[in-house]
Every structure is written in structure tokens, then in C-alpha cells.
Biopython code that builds the backbone (N, CA, C, O; Angstrom):
import numpy as np
from Bio.PDB.StructureBuilder import StructureBuilder

atoms = [
    (1, "MET", "N", (222.858, 31.331, 198.160)),
    (1, "MET", "CA", (222.422, 31.153, 197.206)),
    (1, "MET", "C", (223.591, 32.193, 197.026)),
    (1, "MET", "O", (224.458, 32.568, 197.816)),
    (2, "LEU", "N", (223.249, 32.621, 195.377)),
    (2, "LEU", "CA", (223.790, 33.408, 194.288)),
    (2, "LEU", "C", (223.608, 34.065, 193.577)),
    (2, "LEU", "O", (224.660, 34.390, 193.028)),
    (3, "ASP", "N", (222.288, 34.815, 192.958)),
    (3, "ASP", "CA", (222.268, 35.783, 191.790)),
    (3, "ASP", "C", (223.672, 36.629, 191.695)),
    (3, "ASP", "O", (224.364, 37.329, 192.434)),
    (4, "VAL", "N", (223.682, 35.883, 189.595)),
    (4, "VAL", "CA", (225.060, 36.112, 189.261)),
    (4, "VAL", "C", (223.881, 37.325, 187.735)),
    (4, "VAL", "O", (222.676, 37.563, 187.652)),
    (5, "ALA", "N", (224.923, 37.678, 186.983)),
    (5, "ALA", "CA", (224.150, 38.145, 186.026)),
    (5, "ALA", "C", (224.947, 39.274, 185.510)),
    (5, "ALA", "O", (225.053, 40.392, 186.014)),
    (6, "ALA", "N", (225.357, 38.933, 184.700)),
    (6, "ALA", "CA", (226.147, 40.134, 182.889)),
    (6, "ALA", "C", (225.313, 40.925, 182.357)),
    (6, "ALA", "O", (224.151, 40.517, 182.342)),
    (7, "HIS", "N", (225.531, 41.997, 181.880)),
    (7, "HIS", "CA", (224.796, 42.183, 180.106)),
    (7, "HIS", "C", (225.389, 41.977, 178.928)),
    (7, "HIS", "O", (225.680, 42.841, 178.101)),
    (8, "LEU", "N", (225.562, 40.847, 178.861)),
    (8, "LEU", "CA", (226.179, 40.461, 177.255)),
    (8, "LEU", "C", (226.193, 40.789, 176.024)),
    (8, "LEU", "O", (227.194, 40.905, 175.317)),
    (9, "GLY", "N", (225.023, 40.958, 175.707)),
    (9, "GLY", "CA", (224.042, 42.040, 174.774)),
    (9, "GLY", "C", (223.529, 40.933, 173.559)),
    (9, "GLY", "O", (223.348, 39.785, 173.964)),
    (10, "LYS", "N", (223.300, 41.178, 172.203)),
    (10, "LYS", "CA", (223.157, 40.140, 171.861)),
    (10, "LYS", "C", (222.992, 39.319, 171.202)),
    (10, "LYS", "O", (222.070, 38.505, 171.232)),
    (11, "GLU", "N", (224.264, 39.423, 170.161)),
    (11, "GLU", "CA", (226.043, 38.686, 170.279)),
    (11, "GLU", "C", (225.396, 36.781, 171.039)),
    (11, "GLU", "O", (224.896, 35.769, 170.547)),
    (12, "ALA", "N", (225.831, 37.245, 172.447)),
    (12, "ALA", "CA", (225.274, 35.782, 173.693)),
    (12, "ALA", "C", (223.932, 35.254, 173.291)),
    (12, "ALA", "O", (223.676, 34.154, 172.801)),
    (13, "MET", "N", (223.044, 36.333, 173.615)),
    (13, "MET", "CA", (222.134, 35.677, 173.560)),
    (13, "MET", "C", (221.585, 34.895, 172.028)),
    (13, "MET", "O", (220.685, 34.062, 172.134)),
    (14, "ASP", "N", (222.125, 35.182, 170.722)),
    (14, "ASP", "CA", (221.768, 34.390, 169.355)),
    (14, "ASP", "C", (223.000, 33.599, 169.502)),
    (14, "ASP", "O", (223.048, 32.786, 168.579)),
    (15, "LYS", "N", (224.052, 33.501, 170.313)),
    (15, "LYS", "CA", (225.205, 32.551, 170.501)),
    (15, "LYS", "C", (224.395, 30.972, 171.478)),
    (15, "LYS", "O", (224.774, 29.861, 171.108)),
    (16, "TYR", "N", (223.871, 31.016, 172.058)),
    (16, "TYR", "CA", (223.111, 30.529, 173.304)),
    (16, "TYR", "C", (221.922, 30.712, 173.364)),
    (16, "TYR", "O", (221.245, 30.795, 174.390)),
    (17, "ASP", "N", (221.569, 30.789, 172.262)),
    (17, "ASP", "CA", (219.789, 30.153, 171.966)),
    (17, "ASP", "C", (219.127, 30.344, 173.184)),
    (17, "ASP", "O", (218.656, 29.417, 173.843)),
    (18, "LEU", "N", (219.047, 32.271, 173.699)),
    (18, "LEU", "CA", (218.695, 32.155, 174.912)),
    (18, "LEU", "C", (217.299, 33.080, 174.395)),
    (18, "LEU", "O", (217.577, 33.469, 173.261)),
    (19, "PRO", "N", (216.391, 33.408, 174.648)),
    (19, "PRO", "CA", (214.938, 34.321, 174.497)),
    (19, "PRO", "C", (215.788, 35.636, 175.432)),
    (19, "PRO", "O", (216.814, 35.826, 176.085)),
    (20, "TYR", "N", (214.718, 36.237, 175.026)),
    (20, "TYR", "CA", (215.088, 37.317, 175.730)),
    (20, "TYR", "C", (214.081, 37.452, 176.691)),
    (20, "TYR", "O", (213.160, 36.658, 176.882)),
    (21, "GLY", "N", (214.312, 38.541, 177.312)),
    (21, "GLY", "CA", (212.905, 38.062, 178.346)),
    (21, "GLY", "C", (212.730, 37.333, 178.758)),
    (21, "GLY", "O", (211.589, 37.470, 179.198)),
    (22, "GLY", "N", (213.376, 35.717, 179.214)),
    (22, "GLY", "CA", (212.831, 34.180, 178.707)),
    (22, "GLY", "C", (213.881, 33.544, 180.397)),
    (22, "GLY", "O", (214.666, 33.858, 181.291)),
    (23, "ALA", "N", (213.205, 32.682, 179.906)),
    (23, "ALA", "CA", (214.246, 31.098, 180.916)),
    (23, "ALA", "C", (214.652, 30.435, 180.428)),
    (23, "ALA", "O", (214.144, 30.294, 179.316)),
    (24, "VAL", "N", (215.326, 29.895, 180.612)),
    (24, "VAL", "CA", (215.355, 27.818, 180.365)),
    (24, "VAL", "C", (216.203, 27.674, 180.756)),
    (24, "VAL", "O", (216.953, 28.580, 181.118)),
    (25, "LEU", "N", (216.526, 25.975, 180.879)),
    (25, "LEU", "CA", (216.806, 25.139, 181.535)),
    (25, "LEU", "C", (218.010, 24.861, 180.642)),
    (25, "LEU", "O", (217.826, 24.459, 179.493)),
    (26, "ALA", "N", (219.469, 25.099, 181.218)),
    (26, "ALA", "CA", (220.615, 25.029, 180.404)),
    (26, "ALA", "C", (220.500, 23.184, 180.859)),
    (26, "ALA", "O", (219.955, 22.322, 181.548)),
    (27, "GLU", "N", (221.664, 23.564, 179.658)),
    (27, "GLU", "CA", (221.868, 22.754, 178.214)),
    (27, "GLU", "C", (223.280, 22.028, 178.447)),
    (27, "GLU", "O", (223.738, 22.340, 179.547)),
    (28, "GLU", "N", (223.849, 21.420, 177.948)),
    (28, "GLU", "CA", (225.022, 20.934, 177.609)),
    (28, "GLU", "C", (225.579, 22.321, 176.904)),
    (28, "GLU", "O", (226.675, 22.767, 177.242)),
    (29, "LYS", "N", (224.683, 23.048, 175.802)),
    (29, "LYS", "CA", (225.081, 23.904, 174.653)),
    (29, "LYS", "C", (225.549, 24.707, 175.659)),
    (29, "LYS", "O", (226.705, 25.127, 175.613)),
    (30, "HIS", "N", (224.376, 25.141, 177.094)),
    (30, "HIS", "CA", (224.972, 26.381, 177.644)),
    (30, "HIS", "C", (226.302, 26.238, 178.720)),
    (30, "HIS", "O", (226.861, 27.222, 179.205)),
    (31, "LYS", "N", (226.628, 25.064, 178.947)),
    (31, "LYS", "CA", (228.140, 25.080, 179.325)),
    (31, "LYS", "C", (228.987, 25.867, 178.985)),
    (31, "LYS", "O", (228.668, 26.860, 179.639)),
    (32, "PRO", "N", (229.883, 26.142, 178.398)),
    (32, "PRO", "CA", (230.349, 27.644, 178.246)),
    (32, "PRO", "C", (230.199, 28.803, 178.515)),
    (32, "PRO", "O", (231.220, 29.480, 178.636)),
    (33, "LEU", "N", (228.752, 29.499, 178.723)),
    (33, "LEU", "CA", (228.129, 30.765, 178.905)),
    (33, "LEU", "C", (228.774, 30.921, 180.387)),
    (33, "LEU", "O", (229.827, 31.476, 180.702)),
    (34, "PHE", "N", (227.795, 30.244, 181.217)),
    (34, "PHE", "CA", (228.506, 30.233, 182.713)),
    (34, "PHE", "C", (230.424, 30.718, 182.948)),
    (34, "PHE", "O", (230.793, 31.045, 184.076)),
    (35, "THR", "N", (231.395, 30.697, 181.825)),
    (35, "THR", "CA", (232.595, 31.290, 182.123)),
    (35, "THR", "C", (232.520, 32.236, 181.779)),
    (35, "THR", "O", (232.890, 33.048, 182.626)),
    (36, "GLU", "N", (231.963, 32.980, 180.197)),
    (36, "GLU", "CA", (231.755, 33.745, 179.801)),
    (36, "GLU", "C", (230.724, 34.853, 180.551)),
    (36, "GLU", "O", (230.450, 35.898, 179.959)),
    (37, "ILE", "N", (230.194, 34.576, 181.832)),
    (37, "ILE", "CA", (229.294, 35.377, 182.397)),
    (37, "ILE", "C", (231.048, 35.595, 183.435)),
    (37, "ILE", "O", (231.874, 36.501, 183.320)),
    (38, "MET", "N", (231.063, 34.790, 184.051)),
    (38, "MET", "CA", (232.053, 34.921, 185.622)),
    (38, "MET", "C", (233.162, 35.533, 184.705)),
    (38, "MET", "O", (234.020, 34.767, 185.145)),
    (39, "LYS", "N", (233.701, 36.115, 183.995)),
    (39, "LYS", "CA", (235.164, 36.501, 183.593)),
    (39, "LYS", "C", (234.745, 38.277, 182.274)),
    (39, "LYS", "O", (235.413, 38.677, 181.321)),
    (40, "HIS", "N", (233.085, 39.000, 183.017)),
    (40, "HIS", "CA", (232.625, 39.082, 181.468)),
    (40, "HIS", "C", (232.403, 41.247, 182.643)),
    (40, "HIS", "O", (231.513, 41.891, 183.198)),
    (41, "PRO", "N", (233.447, 41.336, 182.429)),
    (41, "PRO", "CA", (233.547, 43.125, 183.668)),
    (41, "PRO", "C", (231.857, 43.700, 183.370)),
    (41, "PRO", "O", (231.665, 44.739, 184.002)),
    (42, "THR", "N", (231.334, 43.509, 183.026)),
    (42, "THR", "CA", (229.906, 43.995, 183.828)),
    (42, "THR", "C", (229.420, 42.704, 185.041)),
    (42, "THR", "O", (228.615, 43.045, 185.908)),
    (43, "LEU", "N", (229.810, 41.636, 185.037)),
    (43, "LEU", "CA", (229.280, 40.431, 186.537)),
    (43, "LEU", "C", (229.047, 41.136, 187.330)),
    (43, "LEU", "O", (229.790, 41.798, 188.055)),
    (44, "VAL", "N", (228.020, 41.065, 187.274)),
    (44, "VAL", "CA", (226.740, 41.936, 189.285)),
    (44, "VAL", "C", (226.831, 40.296, 190.121)),
    (44, "VAL", "O", (226.632, 39.203, 189.592)),
    (45, "THR", "N", (227.176, 40.565, 191.488)),
    (45, "THR", "CA", (226.541, 39.483, 192.153)),
    (45, "THR", "C", (225.970, 39.838, 193.678)),
    (45, "THR", "O", (226.466, 40.484, 194.601)),
    (46, "THR", "N", (224.845, 39.206, 193.548)),
    (46, "THR", "CA", (224.229, 39.410, 195.159)),
    (46, "THR", "C", (224.094, 37.839, 195.624)),
    (46, "THR", "O", (224.390, 36.704, 195.251)),
    (47, "ALA", "N", (223.456, 38.537, 196.676)),
    (47, "ALA", "CA", (222.595, 37.129, 197.603)),
    (47, "ALA", "C", (221.950, 36.605, 197.242)),
    (47, "ALA", "O", (220.993, 37.379, 197.203)),
    (48, "GLY", "N", (221.520, 35.392, 196.725)),
    (48, "GLY", "CA", (219.784, 35.233, 196.182)),
    (48, "GLY", "C", (218.861, 33.859, 197.159)),
    (48, "GLY", "O", (218.591, 33.348, 198.246)),
    (49, "GLY", "N", (218.687, 33.867, 195.408)),
    (49, "GLY", "CA", (217.523, 32.690, 196.020)),
    (49, "GLY", "C", (216.175, 33.108, 195.610)),
    (49, "GLY", "O", (215.969, 34.227, 195.138)),
    (50, "SER", "N", (215.367, 32.337, 195.760)),
    (50, "SER", "CA", (213.730, 32.834, 196.030)),
    (50, "SER", "C", (213.690, 32.859, 196.579)),
    (50, "SER", "O", (213.293, 34.024, 196.601)),
    (51, "ALA", "N", (213.740, 32.469, 198.045)),
    (51, "ALA", "CA", (213.243, 32.925, 198.622)),
    (51, "ALA", "C", (213.677, 34.428, 199.578)),
    (51, "ALA", "O", (213.030, 34.990, 200.462)),
    (52, "LEU", "N", (215.078, 34.782, 198.960)),
    (52, "LEU", "CA", (215.708, 35.679, 199.535)),
    (52, "LEU", "C", (215.075, 36.912, 198.576)),
    (52, "LEU", "O", (215.012, 38.109, 198.856)),
    (53, "ASN", "N", (214.667, 36.287, 197.461)),
    (53, "ASN", "CA", (214.502, 37.218, 196.357)),
    (53, "ASN", "C", (212.810, 37.333, 196.862)),
    (53, "ASN", "O", (212.165, 38.255, 196.363)),
    (54, "THR", "N", (212.376, 36.753, 197.471)),
    (54, "THR", "CA", (210.535, 37.259, 197.341)),
    (54, "THR", "C", (210.290, 38.171, 198.579)),
    (54, "THR", "O", (209.144, 38.306, 199.008)),
    (55, "VAL", "N", (211.237, 38.734, 199.097)),
    (55, "VAL", "CA", (211.279, 38.985, 200.689)),
    (55, "VAL", "C", (211.712, 40.439, 200.489)),
    (55, "VAL", "O", (211.354, 41.586, 200.755)),
    (56, "ARG", "N", (212.895, 39.600, 199.736)),
    (56, "ARG", "CA", (213.216, 41.757, 198.880)),
    (56, "ARG", "C", (212.223, 42.419, 198.476)),
    (56, "ARG", "O", (211.801, 43.313, 199.210)),
    (57, "CYS", "N", (211.455, 42.113, 196.951)),
    (57, "CYS", "CA", (209.900, 42.800, 196.197)),
    (57, "CYS", "C", (209.159, 42.779, 198.041)),
    (57, "CYS", "O", (209.456, 43.584, 198.923)),
    (58, "ALA", "N", (208.643, 42.164, 198.105)),
    (58, "ALA", "CA", (207.926, 42.427, 199.367)),
    (58, "ALA", "C", (208.333, 43.126, 200.234)),
    (58, "ALA", "O", (207.434, 43.823, 200.706)),
    (59, "ASN", "N", (210.195, 43.409, 201.098)),
    (59, "ASN", "CA", (210.159, 44.771, 201.637)),
    (59, "ASN", "C", (209.968, 46.224, 200.490)),
    (59, "ASN", "O", (209.858, 47.367, 200.935)),
    (60, "VAL", "N", (209.959, 45.970, 199.291)),
    (60, "VAL", "CA", (210.035, 47.079, 198.908)),
    (60, "VAL", "C", (209.380, 47.956, 198.002)),
    (60, "VAL", "O", (209.770, 48.856, 197.258)),
    (61, "ARG", "N", (207.519, 47.096, 198.453)),
    (61, "ARG", "CA", (206.546, 47.174, 198.087)),
    (61, "ARG", "C", (205.655, 47.602, 199.749)),
    (61, "ARG", "O", (204.450, 47.852, 199.713)),
    (62, "PHE", "N", (206.397, 47.630, 201.042)),
    (62, "PHE", "CA", (206.364, 47.434, 202.004)),
    (62, "PHE", "C", (206.423, 48.809, 202.506)),
    (62, "PHE", "O", (205.619, 49.365, 203.254)),
    (63, "LEU", "N", (207.922, 49.457, 201.774)),
    (63, "LEU", "CA", (208.757, 50.619, 202.009)),
    (63, "LEU", "C", (208.420, 51.513, 201.883)),
    (63, "LEU", "O", (208.786, 52.590, 202.353)),
    (64, "SER", "N", (207.190, 51.091, 200.823)),
    (64, "SER", "CA", (207.080, 52.402, 199.387)),
    (64, "SER", "C", (205.097, 52.268, 199.463)),
    (64, "SER", "O", (204.264, 52.591, 198.616)),
    (65, "GLN", "N", (204.937, 51.706, 200.751)),
    (65, "GLN", "CA", (203.743, 52.376, 201.109)),
    (65, "GLN", "C", (203.289, 53.356, 201.623)),
    (65, "GLN", "O", (202.069, 53.500, 201.706)),
]
sb = StructureBuilder()
sb.init_structure("model")
sb.init_model(0)
sb.init_chain("A")
sb.init_seg("    ")
for serial, (resi, resn, name, xyz) in enumerate(atoms, 1):
    if name == "N":
        sb.init_residue(resn, " ", resi, " ")
    sb.init_atom(name, np.array(xyz, "f"), 0.0, 1.0, " ", f" {name:<3s}", serial, name[0])
structure = sb.get_structure()
């Protein structure tokens, strides 16, 4: 699993009808977004997936005590 993130800005949010701070199920209209993200200069990839992200959060909380 791989988490992918990029700061595309409000224009992309509006273009692809994405809610700020929310989630959507990908539809046909979102397909070009994936290409746009993968070419964007702010692209960040990290090992991820729900289980790994849960462990990371638990680890940060445990280490901060």
C-alpha cells in the first residue's frame, strides 16, 4: 500500500468537485486527477494503508507520553 498526497490548491478541489477535509468515492470524473497528482511537484508518497497508519498514530501517541 502507498499513500499519495499533493497540494493542488482550491482550483483542483473545484475542478474535481472535492470537499475540503472530506472524502469521496472515486468516480469517472476523478480519473484525470490521478495523473495530475502523480505529475505534481508537491507529490509525497509514503508507505501506508489503514493498518500501517493506525500503528503510526498509536506509536506517536505512545512515544509522546
